[in-house]
KEKE-3310 file (N, C-alpha, C; in steps of 0.2 Angstrom, whole numbers, plus 5000, padded with zeros to 4 digits):
npx = (5001:4999:4997:4983:4971:4958:4948:4937:4941:4949:4940:4935:4944:4946:4933:4932:4944:4951:4941:4930:4918:4909:4900:4907:4911:4921:4932:4942:4945:4955:4959:4970:4986:4985:4991:4990:4996:5001:5006:5017:5025:5034:5043:5052:5068:5080:5071:5068:5063:5048:5042:5051:5051:5039:5026:5013:5015:5020:5032:5049:5057:5048:5045:5057:5055:5044:5049:5058:5050:5042:5051:5055:5042:5041:5051:5047:5036:5041:5049:5038:5031:5041:5042:5030:5018:5002:4995:4996:4990:4992:4991:4989:4994:4999:4996:4982:4981:4988:5000:5006:5008:5001:5009:5021:5021:5023:5021:5014:5006:4991:4984:4977:4970:4966:4952:4937:4941:4935:4932:4939:4949:4946:4949:4947:4942:4948:4962:4978:4989:4996:5007:5018:5025:5037:5034:5031:5035:5024:5017:5028:5037:5053:5067:5060:5059:5051:5040:5023:5005:4993:4993:5004:5003:4991:4986:4990:4991:4986:4976:4972:4962:4970:4983:4996:4996:4999:4998:5003:5000:4986:4982:4987:4979:4967:4968:4968:4955:4949:4955:4968:4985:4999:5014:5026:5037:5043:5054:5059:5071:5063:5050:5051:5054:5042:5032:5037:5033:5020:5019:5030:5038:5038:5045:5057:5063:5075:5078:5083:5090:5085:5091:5086:5070:5070:5081:5093:5102:5104:5101:5108:5098:5098:5103:5093:5082:5086:5086:5073:5067:5072:5067:5053:5052:5056:5046:5034:5038:5038:5025:5015:5019:5014:5001:4985:4983:4973:4959:4949:4932:4925:4930:4940:4944:4955:4958:4970:4971:4980:4981:4977:4970:4959:4944:4926:4915:4900:4895:4889:4880:4893:4903:4913:4919:4935:4944:4949:4956:4955:4946:4935:4931:4920:4916:4908:4916:4932:4927:4913:4901:4894)
npy = (5029:5044:5053:5055:5062:5061:5053:5045:5039:5028:5019:5015:5009:4995:4992:5001:5001:4989:4978:4983:4978:4976:4971:4963:4959:4947:4945:4935:4939:4948:4961:4969:4973:4980:4990:4994:5006:5008:5021:5028:5038:5036:5025:5029:5032:5040:5046:5048:5054:5059:5071:5081:5078:5072:5078:5086:5102:5107:5101:5105:5099:5094:5096:5092:5078:5075:5076:5065:5054:5055:5053:5040:5034:5037:5030:5017:5016:5017:5005:4996:4998:4995:4981:4976:4981:4989:4999:5011:5015:5027:5029:5042:5039:5044:5052:5057:5059:5070:5074:5070:5077:5082:5089:5083:5069:5054:5054:5044:5038:5037:5047:5044:5054:5065:5065:5059:5042:5026:5012:5001:5006:5010:4999:4986:4971:4973:4975:4969:4968:4973:4985:4991:5007:5016:5011:5008:4998:4987:4993:4992:4984:4977:4987:4994:5008:5022:5015:5010:5007:5013:5024:5034:5034:5028:5015:4999:4986:4974:4961:4948:4935:4930:4932:4943:4959:4974:4989:4984:4970:4970:4976:4968:4957:4963:4966:4953:4949:4953:4946:4950:4949:4954:4960:4967:4977:4993:4999:4999:4987:4980:4982:4974:4962:4960:4959:4948:4938:4936:4935:4927:4926:4939:4954:4964:4980:4985:5000:5006:5003:5000:5007:5011:5016:5029:5031:5026:5017:5022:5021:5031:5043:5042:5028:5021:5023:5017:5004:5001:5003:4992:4981:4983:4981:4967:4961:4963:4956:4943:4941:4930:4921:4924:4923:4928:4933:4924:4923:4912:4913:4911:4928:4936:4951:4959:4974:4982:4996:5011:5018:5031:5033:5024:5020:5025:5014:5006:4990:4978:4968:4958:4966:4968:4970:4966:4968:4982:4990:4983:4979:4968:4963:4955:4945:4937:4936:4944:4956:4956:4959:4950)
npz = (5021:5032:5047:5049:5057:5063:5075:5072:5060:5063:5067:5055:5048:5046:5041:5029:5022:5023:5023:5015:5011:5000:4986:4973:4956:4949:4936:4925:4912:4902:4891:4890:4897:4910:4923:4941:4951:4968:4978:4990:5002:5013:5010:5001:4993:5002:5011:5028:5039:5046:5050:5045:5031:5026:5027:5019:5012:5024:5029:5029:5019:5010:4996:4990:4994:4986:4973:4974:4976:4964:4954:4957:4954:4940:4935:4937:4929:4917:4917:4918:4906:4897:4900:4895:4899:4895:4900:4913:4929:4941:4958:4969:4984:4996:5012:5011:4998:4992:4986:4973:4956:4940:4932:4933:4932:4924:4906:4900:4909:4919:4932:4948:4959:4973:4985:4992:4987:4982:4994:4989:4982:4969:4961:4949:4940:4928:4928:4927:4936:4951:4959:4971:4975:4984:4997:5014:5029:5040:5056:5069:5063:5063:5062:5052:5042:5046:5049:5049:5051:5042:5050:5059:5073:5077:5075:5081:5079:5066:5061:5049:5048:5059:5054:5054:5047:5037:5028:5016:5017:5018:5006:4996:4999:4996:4982:4978:4979:4968:4958:4955:4954:4965:4960:4962:4972:4979:4991:5009:5016:5026:5021:5009:5014:5021:5010:5004:5012:5009:4995:4989:4977:4972:4964:4971:4975:4984:4992:5003:5019:5035:5050:5062:5067:5062:5054:5041:5029:5013:4995:4982:4973:4959:4958:4965:4956:4945:4949:4952:4940:4933:4941:4940:4926:4925:4933:4925:4914:4919:4922:4920:4929:4941:4954:4960:4977:4987:4998:5006:5012:5029:5034:5047:5054:5065:5074:5083:5092:5096:5113:5113:5102:5101:5095:5097:5096:5091:5096:5085:5073:5065:5070:5084:5101:5107:5117:5128:5118:5106:5091:5082:5066:5056:5042:5027:5016:5011:5006:5008:5020:5035)
capx = (4997:5001:4994:4976:4969:4951:4947:4932:4945:4952:4935:4933:4950:4944:4927:4932:4950:4953:4936:4926:4911:4906:4899:4911:4911:4928:4933:4949:4946:4959:4961:4976:4990:4984:4994:4988:5002:5000:5011:5017:5032:5039:5047:5056:5075:5082:5066:5069:5060:5041:5041:5056:5051:5033:5020:5012:5015:5022:5038:5054:5060:5043:5046:5062:5052:5040:5053:5061:5044:5040:5057:5054:5036:5042:5056:5043:5031:5046:5050:5032:5029:5046:5040:5024:5011:4999:4992:4998:4987:4996:4987:4993:4992:5002:4993:4975:4982:4990:5007:5008:5006:5001:5015:5028:5020:5025:5016:5010:5003:4986:4985:4971:4971:4960:4948:4938:4940:4931:4936:4943:4954:4944:4951:4942:4945:4952:4969:4982:4994:4997:5013:5019:5031:5038:5030:5034:5033:5019:5018:5031:5042:5060:5071:5056:5060:5044:5035:5016:4999:4988:4994:5010:5002:4984:4985:4996:4992:4980:4977:4967:4962:4976:4989:4998:4996:4999:4995:5005:4996:4979:4981:4988:4973:4961:4969:4967:4948:4948:4959:4974:4991:5004:5020:5032:5037:5049:5054:5065:5072:5058:5044:5052:5053:5035:5028:5039:5029:5014:5021:5038:5041:5037:5051:5058:5068:5077:5081:5086:5090:5084:5096:5081:5064:5071:5088:5093:5107:5100:5104:5107:5091:5098:5103:5086:5077:5088:5084:5066:5065:5074:5063:5047:5052:5056:5039:5030:5040:5036:5018:5012:5021:5010:4994:4982:4983:4966:4957:4942:4929:4924:4936:4940:4949:4956:4962:4972:4972:4984:4977:4974:4966:4954:4937:4920:4911:4894:4895:4883:4882:4899:4908:4913:4925:4938:4946:4949:4959:4955:4940:4934:4926:4919:4912:4908:4923:4935:4923:4906:4899:4888)
capy = (5035:5046:5059:5055:5064:5060:5047:5041:5036:5022:5014:5014:5006:4988:4992:5004:5001:4982:4974:4986:4975:4978:4965:4964:4953:4945:4941:4934:4940:4954:4962:4972:4972:4986:4990:4999:5007:5011:5024:5031:5042:5034:5020:5031:5033:5046:5048:5045:5058:5061:5079:5084:5076:5069:5082:5090:5109:5109:5099:5109:5095:5090:5097:5087:5071:5074:5074:5058:5050:5056:5050:5033:5032:5037:5025:5011:5017:5016:4998:4992:4998:4991:4974:4974:4984:4993:5005:5011:5020:5028:5031:5046:5036:5047:5058:5060:5061:5078:5073:5070:5082:5080:5092:5079:5062:5051:5056:5038:5036:5041:5049:5044:5059:5067:5060:5051:5036:5020:5008:4997:5010:5010:4993:4981:4965:4975:4976:4963:4968:4979:4986:4996:5011:5020:5008:5007:4991:4988:4995:4988:4980:4978:4992:4997:5015:5026:5009:5011:5004:5018:5030:5034:5034:5026:5008:4996:4979:4972:4954:4946:4928:4929:4934:4950:4963:4981:4991:4979:4964:4972:4978:4962:4953:4967:4965:4946:4948:4955:4941:4953:4948:4959:4958:4971:4983:4996:5002:4997:4980:4978:4981:4969:4956:4959:4957:4941:4933:4934:4934:4925:4928:4946:4958:4969:4985:4988:5006:5008:4998:5003:5006:5012:5018:5035:5031:5021:5018:5023:5021:5037:5043:5038:5021:5018:5023:5012:4997:5001:5002:4985:4977:4984:4977:4960:4959:4962:4950:4937:4941:4924:4917:4926:4921:4932:4930:4924:4921:4909:4915:4918:4933:4940:4956:4962:4980:4984:5003:5014:5020:5038:5033:5019:5023:5023:5011:5002:4983:4976:4962:4958:4971:4967:4972:4960:4971:4989:4993:4979:4978:4963:4964:4948:4945:4931:4936:4951:4961:4955:4958:4946)
capz = (5023:5038:5050:5049:5064:5065:5079:5068:5055:5065:5067:5049:5044:5044:5037:5023:5019:5023:5021:5010:5011:4994:4982:4966:4951:4947:4929:4923:4905:4901:4884:4890:4903:4914:4930:4946:4956:4974:4980:4997:5003:5018:5008:4995:4994:5005:5016:5035:5045:5044:5051:5041:5024:5023:5028:5013:5013:5030:5030:5026:5014:5007:4989:4988:4994:4980:4968:4975:4974:4957:4950:4957:4950:4933:4933:4937:4924:4911:4917:4917:4899:4893:4901:4892:4901:4890:4903:4920:4933:4947:4964:4974:4990:5002:5016:5008:4990:4991:4984:4966:4951:4933:4929:4933:4932:4917:4901:4898:4915:4922:4939:4952:4964:4977:4990:4994:4982:4985:4999:4985:4978:4962:4958:4946:4937:4921:4930:4926:4941:4956:4962:4976:4975:4990:5002:5021:5032:5045:5062:5074:5060:5065:5058:5047:5041:5047:5049:5053:5048:5040:5054:5063:5080:5078:5074:5084:5075:5062:5059:5045:5050:5063:5051:5055:5041:5037:5022:5011:5017:5017:4999:4993:4999:4992:4975:4976:4978:4961:4954:4953:4958:4966:4957:4963:4978:4981:4998:5012:5017:5030:5017:5005:5018:5022:5004:5002:5017:5006:4988:4989:4970:4970:4963:4976:4974:4991:4990:5009:5024:5041:5056:5067:5063:5059:5051:5036:5024:5007:4988:4979:4969:4952:4958:4966:4950:4940:4952:4952:4933:4932:4944:4937:4919:4926:4935:4919:4910:4923:4925:4920:4935:4947:4955:4965:4984:4989:5005:5006:5018:5032:5036:5053:5054:5071:5074:5089:5091:5102:5118:5112:5095:5101:5093:5101:5091:5094:5094:5081:5069:5062:5073:5091:5104:5110:5123:5128:5112:5100:5088:5078:5061:5053:5035:5023:5012:5013:5003:5010:5027:5037)
cpx = (5000:4997:4987:4973:4963:4950:4942:4936:4947:4946:4933:4938:4948:4938:4928:4938:4952:4947:4932:4919:4907:4905:4903:4910:4918:4928:4940:4950:4949:4961:4968:4980:4990:4987:4991:4994:5000:5006:5011:5024:5037:5044:5052:5063:5076:5077:5067:5066:5053:5040:5045:5054:5044:5026:5018:5011:5017:5030:5043:5057:5054:5044:5052:5059:5048:5044:5056:5056:5042:5045:5056:5048:5037:5047:5052:5039:5035:5047:5044:5030:5034:5044:5034:5017:5009:4996:4994:4994:4990:4991:4991:4990:4995:4998:4987:4976:4983:4997:5009:5005:5006:5006:5021:5027:5021:5020:5012:5006:4997:4986:4978:4973:4965:4957:4941:4938:4937:4936:4940:4948:4953:4947:4945:4946:4949:4959:4972:4987:4993:5004:5013:5025:5031:5035:5034:5031:5027:5021:5022:5037:5049:5064:5067:5056:5053:5039:5029:5011:4994:4989:5000:5009:4994:4983:4991:4997:4985:4982:4971:4967:4968:4982:4990:4999:4997:4996:4997:5000:4988:4977:4983:4982:4967:4962:4967:4959:4945:4951:4965:4980:4995:5010:5027:5031:5043:5049:5060:5065:5066:5052:5045:5051:5045:5031:5030:5036:5023:5015:5028:5041:5041:5044:5051:5064:5069:5081:5084:5085:5090:5089:5091:5075:5065:5078:5089:5100:5102:5104:5103:5100:5092:5099:5097:5082:5079:5086:5077:5064:5067:5069:5056:5046:5052:5049:5034:5032:5038:5029:5014:5014:5017:5003:4991:4982:4975:4964:4950:4938:4927:4931:4935:4945:4949:4960:4963:4974:4977:4979:4974:4970:4960:4947:4932:4915:4905:4895:4889:4885:4888:4904:4907:4919:4928:4941:4946:4951:4958:4947:4940:4929:4926:4914:4913:4914:4926:4931:4915:4905:4894:4890)
cpy = (5037:5052:5060:5056:5062:5053:5042:5037:5029:5017:5012:5010:4999:4988:4995:5002:4993:4978:4977:4984:4977:4972:4967:4958:4953:4942:4941:4936:4947:4955:4966:4970:4979:4985:4995:4999:5011:5014:5027:5034:5039:5028:5022:5032:5039:5049:5044:5048:5061:5069:5083:5084:5075:5073:5087:5097:5111:5107:5103:5106:5092:5091:5092:5080:5070:5072:5067:5053:5050:5052:5042:5030:5032:5032:5018:5011:5015:5008:4994:4992:4994:4983:4972:4977:4989:4999:5005:5017:5021:5032:5035:5044:5039:5053:5061:5062:5068:5078:5074:5075:5080:5084:5088:5072:5060:5052:5050:5035:5040:5041:5049:5049:5062:5062:5063:5047:5031:5016:5003:5000:5011:5004:4989:4976:4967:4975:4969:4962:4974:4979:4991:5000:5016:5017:5007:5000:4993:4991:4990:4983:4982:4982:4994:5005:5018:5021:5011:5007:5009:5024:5029:5033:5032:5019:5004:4989:4978:4965:4952:4938:4926:4930:4941:4954:4970:4983:4987:4973:4965:4973:4972:4958:4957:4966:4958:4945:4950:4951:4945:4951:4954:4956:4961:4976:4986:4999:5000:4990:4977:4977:4975:4962:4954:4956:4950:4936:4931:4932:4933:4927:4935:4950:4963:4974:4988:4994:5009:5002:5001:5002:5007:5014:5025:5036:5025:5022:5018:5023:5029:5037:5040:5031:5018:5018:5018:5005:4996:5000:4995:4980:4977:4980:4970:4958:4958:4957:4943:4937:4935:4919:4918:4924:4926:4929:4930:4921:4918:4911:4910:4922:4936:4945:4959:4968:4982:4992:5005:5017:5027:5038:5028:5022:5021:5021:5007:4995:4982:4970:4963:4963:4970:4969:4967:4962:4978:4992:4989:4978:4972:4964:4957:4949:4938:4930:4943:4957:4961:4954:4953:4939)
cpz = (5030:5040:5049:5056:5067:5069:5075:5063:5057:5066:5061:5045:5041:5039:5030:5019:5018:5020:5015:5011:5006:4989:4975:4962:4949:4940:4928:4916:4905:4894:4884:4896:4906:4921:4935:4951:4962:4976:4987:4997:5008:5016:5002:4998:4997:5010:5023:5041:5043:5044:5047:5033:5022:5024:5023:5015:5020:5031:5026:5020:5010:4999:4987:4988:4988:4974:4968:4973:4967:4953:4951:4953:4943:4931:4933:4931:4917:4911:4915:4909:4895:4894:4898:4894:4896:4893:4910:4923:4939:4952:4968:4981:4997:5005:5012:5001:4989:4989:4977:4961:4944:4929:4928:4932:4925:4912:4899:4903:4916:4929:4942:4958:4967:4981:4991:4987:4986:4989:4995:4980:4970:4958:4955:4942:4930:4922:4930:4932:4945:4958:4967:4975:4981:4996:5008:5024:5037:5052:5066:5070:5062:5060:5051:5047:5041:5046:5052:5048:5047:5044:5058:5070:5081:5079:5077:5080:5071:5060:5055:5046:5054:5060:5051:5048:5042:5031:5016:5011:5015:5009:4994:4993:4996:4985:4973:4976:4971:4956:4951:4957:4959:4964:4959:4969:4978:4987:5002:5013:5021:5026:5012:5008:5019:5016:5003:5007:5013:4999:4987:4982:4968:4969:4968:4975:4981:4990:4997:5014:5031:5046:5062:5063:5060:5056:5047:5032:5017:5000:4986:4975:4962:4953:4960:4960:4945:4942:4951:4945:4931:4935:4941:4930:4920:4929:4930:4915:4913:4925:4925:4925:4941:4948:4960:4972:4986:4995:5004:5013:5023:5033:5042:5053:5061:5071:5081:5089:5097:5107:5116:5105:5095:5100:5098:5096:5095:5092:5090:5077:5064:5065:5081:5094:5108:5117:5123:5122:5106:5098:5083:5073:5057:5047:5032:5019:5014:5010:5005:5017:5028:5035)
residu = (MET:ALA:ARG:ILE:CYS:SER:ASN:ARG:PHE:TRP:GLY:LEU:ILE:ALA:LEU:ALA:VAL:ILE:CYS:GLY:TRP:THR:THR:VAL:ALA:VAL:SER:GLN:THR:ARG:GLN:THR:LYS:LYS:VAL:PHE:MET:ILE:THR:ASP:MET:GLU:GLY:VAL:ASP:GLY:VAL:PHE:ASN:SER:GLU:LEU:GLN:CYS:ILE:PRO:PHE:GLN:SER:PRO:ARG:PHE:GLU:GLU:SER:LYS:LYS:LEU:LEU:THR:GLY:GLU:ILE:ASN:ALA:ALA:VAL:ASP:GLY:LEU:LEU:GLU:GLY:GLY:ALA:THR:GLU:VAL:VAL:VAL:TRP:ASP:GLY:HIS:ASP:ALA:SER:ARG:THR:LEU:SER:THR:LEU:ASP:ILE:HIS:PRO:LYS:ALA:ARG:LEU:LEU:MET:GLY:SER:PRO:VAL:SER:SER:THR:LEU:GLU:LEU:ASP:SER:SER:TYR:SER:ALA:VAL:ILE:PHE:ILE:GLY:GLN:HIS:ALA:MET:ALA:GLY:ALA:GLU:LYS:GLY:VAL:LEU:ALA:HIS:SER:TYR:SER:SER:ASP:GLY:VAL:GLN:ASN:ILE:TRP:VAL:ASN:ASN:LYS:PRO:VAL:GLY:GLU:ILE:GLY:ALA:ARG:VAL:MET:LEU:ALA:GLY:THR:PHE:GLY:ILE:PRO:VAL:VAL:MET:LEU:SER:GLY:ASP:ALA:ALA:ALA:CYS:GLU:GLU:ILE:HIS:GLN:LEU:VAL:PRO:GLN:ALA:GLU:CYS:ALA:GLU:VAL:LYS:TRP:GLY:VAL:SER:ARG:THR:ALA:ALA:PHE:SER:LEU:SER:HIS:PRO:ALA:ALA:CYS:SER:LEU:ILE:HIS:GLU:LYS:ALA:ARG:HIS:ALA:MET:GLU:ARG:LEU:ALA:GLU:PHE:LYS:PRO:TYR:THR:ILE:SER:GLY:PRO:VAL:GLU:VAL:LYS:VAL:GLN:PHE:THR:THR:LYS:ALA:THR:PRO:ASP:LEU:GLU:PRO:ARG:ALA:GLY:ILE:GLY:ARG:LEU:ASP:GLU:ARG:THR:TRP:VAL:PHE:ALA:GLY:ARG:THR:LEU:LEU:MET:ARG:GLY)
# end
């Protein structure tokens, strides 16, 4: 996600996006191989400049970026289905879910679009796997193309039980609370390195390699789609090898904001201020407060 301007949003990241603090029932019984696809745009092949390419209805090359992202998504859906998936749900995860269209999405996929959606991304234990398409690395990642954590200029660092995470890590952990393994990611080399710190066996489609935050070597779009198709298929064929990433409670989430985005929160049970820019959120588990 990018360009979320409300100052209030930053104070809700750990609560609504990372922790959720919702009671859930986790079941390991699955009748089908249902896959949830998390999508973003900054990790897509050929994308290197947010102002030029990533802002819905404003960036001069946004329509091109939509086509690039949609091509990668559809390639992944084909691979997942060939690998044994019986259902694929695609979440429009870029910039407040204003990117994807039912006109273009794979005819065998379902599209989750619009906002708000639940803090748990509507995940539940009926899913067999989660994958990322078009995913960027966390804020500060070395040579991470358009790397950020939930915003390009709002969050500087996030830690879960002192482990640095970004959107990849937070959502790997979120999926794990439902008993769902993360099995595949497409993005730049920095994003692939990031997921391998959490899920070493994850299939990764490296579609570009950062030179700086706003420059990269990129595969052509056809080559990127071919690689993504192959990796998605392999991930599904190897599904039995994957285990959910789980955290035993208690859980402490620290969020360090940038100076201009530091929220004005009131300390209370489970929420405290560590320093001028860092807030701490504590819970019994990743999904339960207190």
